[in-house]
BAMAR-189048 format. One line per 5 residues: number of its first residue (from 1); their letters; for each residue x, y, z of C-alpha. Coordinates in steps of 0.25 Angstrom, whole numbers, plus 5000, padded with zeros to 4 digits. Layout:
NUM) a) X,Y,Z; ...;
END
This chain:
1) mltfi) 5001,5001,5000; 5012,5008,5003; 5018,5008,4990; 5004,5009,4983; 5001,5024,4990;
6) dlhle) 5015,5028,4986; 5017,5024,4974; 5001,5024,4968; 4997,5035,4973; 5007,5045,4982;
11) lvare) 5016,5043,4970; 5006,5045,4958; 5000,5058,4968; 5015,5062,4967; 5014,5069,4953;
16) lytqa) 5004,5078,4956; 5010,5083,4971; 5017,5097,4962; 5003,5101,4961; 4996,5097,4972;
21) ffggt) 5006,5101,4982; 5017,5110,4976; 5009,5119,4966; 5016,5113,4954; 5007,5109,4944;
26) vsest) 5007,5097,4937; 5001,5093,4922; 4986,5087,4919; 4993,5077,4913; 5000,5072,4926;
31) qarvr) 4987,5073,4932; 4978,5066,4926; 4988,5056,4924; 4991,5055,4941; 4976,5056,4943;
36) kqlek) 4973,5045,4934; 4984,5035,4942; 4980,5040,4955; 4964,5035,4952; 4969,5022,4947;
41) niagf) 4979,5021,4960; 4969,5025,4970; 4959,5015,4965; 4970,5005,4969; 4973,5011,4982;
46) krlvk) 4957,5010,4986; 4958,4995,4984; 4971,4993,4992; 4968,5001,5003; 4959,4996,5014;
51) fspyv) 4957,5008,5025; 4953,4998,5035; 4958,5008,5043; 4972,5008,5038; 4976,5010,5023;
56) vgdsf) 4979,4993,5022; 4969,4987,5033; 4968,4990,5047; 4983,4991,5050; 4991,5006,5052;
61) tmadi) 5004,5002,5042; 5012,5011,5032; 5001,5012,5021; 4992,5021,5030; 5005,5030,5033;
66) vafnn) 5007,5030,5017; 4993,5033,5014; 4992,5043,5024; 5003,5052,5018; 5001,5049,5003;
71) lplvg) 4984,5047,5001; 4984,5061,5004; 4993,5066,4996; 4987,5059,4983; 4973,5064,4987;
END
């Protein structure tokens, strides 16, 4: 789960950080490509995640720490 969140969510969203956080701009084509990839990857994340009550089940794990840090950035 750690790898999935880091590689398939945060790393994809990172391409938009310039515009989202630093006042720069990102091309329309990059925005469209990232949106398409994130929609696909978020659907995969939804199939893997448990949230019962933690990310991968009933125990607090490193995946919860990674999710806490990265999911707001992806949002």
